[in-house]
C-alpha positions, 0 to 999 in steps of 0.5 A: 266272629264278631261283627261289632261294630260294623256297618249296616247296609239296607238294599244289600240285594240291589245293584249298589248293595251287591257293589258296595258289600264286598267292596267293604268286606275286602278293605277290612270294614265288616259288614251286616248286609240287609235283604228283604227276602231270603236270597242265596248269597255267596260267603264273604268273609267279614259279612253276615247277611240278615234277612229283616224287614227294616221295621223288624231290625230291633237290636241289630242297630246296637253298636252299629258304627255306620247305616248306610240306606241303599234299599228302596222301591222305584218306579216300574212295571207292577210297582204301585204308589203303596209300596213306594210310600210304604218302602221308602218313605215309611221305612226311613221313618222307622229306620231314622228313629231307630238309629237315632234311638241307637245313637248310631254316629253315622247315617248316609242315605243315597237319594236321587237326582229325581227329588229335584223334580223338573229342573230348568237350570243348565247347573244342578247343584245343592242350591238347585230348588225342588220343583213337582218331583214325582212320587219317587222323587218326592219319597227321596225328598221326604227322607232327606227331610226326615234326616234333616230333622234329627239333628243328634243324628249325624248323617249325610244325604248323597244324591245320585244320578244314574248309577252304573256299574256291574248289573246296572240297568234300569236307567238311560245309559244302561239301555243304550248299552243293552240296545248297542249290544242287540245291535240297535237303534239308539235314539238321542235327544238333544245330542250336543248337550253336554252330559255328566249325569252318571255315577260309577258304582266304584266311585261311589264305594270309595266316597262311601269308604271314606264316609264310614271311617272319618268322623260325621257331624250334623246334616249335610247334601250333596249332589254327585256326577261324573267328572268332566262333561261328554255332549250326549251323541259323543257319550253314544259313540264313546260306549260303541267304540269301547263296546266295539260295536257300531249300530244306527244312531237317531238324532231326535228333536227335542224340547227336553230341557238337559243338565249337567251336574256340578259336583263342587261341594262334594268334592271340597267337603268329601273329597270326591274324586270321579272318574272323567266321564270318558273313563266312566264309559269305558269302565261301565262298557267292561262290567258285567250285565 
């Protein structure tokens, strides 16, 4: 089968990639799904699995319709600073240069709200400054600037909050779900603060589908969040109700700042239409762990 012009998805074995690959293929978009390490993967019509390092892609980028760069190394036990720099900055530099050389017509980079660093504003949008991000956030910020420097490579940066959906594990909402299912307790900071700092994989996939099918010009970046907002304490109670579990919820007084995400620009520019946060919570409650 001829897989070109196809979409190249890096990080196809990650939480986003595992959802995005079959989602696009089921909608008639051929996919080259790239993995860092050999893994047993299902046979999916329209998908070719590729085990390779980004530095070894070579001719694979020729004729590619779009690159969706979802691969990244996040902080965690045993993860070194060198790994984050190598996987998130050095690999990004190589991929951007190779995509520009191959005249790839679309480059979609999955960045993170971590790129903002310390946020003191109550509402975050594309104009919010980046202040003292940690190494992970800095690595995402550097990747964004690399893309911006290549004027001949049409690109869009999607700054993502916590991503929820099947297999989501490492963000606050996923940890709360695990705690509820384990019998609690759940600690809640700033229970009255409004919250919408999540995006469901289904909403993200719909947005990416539109991006890989439409013409893209220049460089831009947007930040994504759920529709509407809900107090943090109510988020936890809604998740408990959706899971059919009741656990002890402990409100913790904290001086942590909180913020919500304004996705107006993504809506107007890209047609982003996320679920309302209450629907996002119910959807995530039903998702497999």
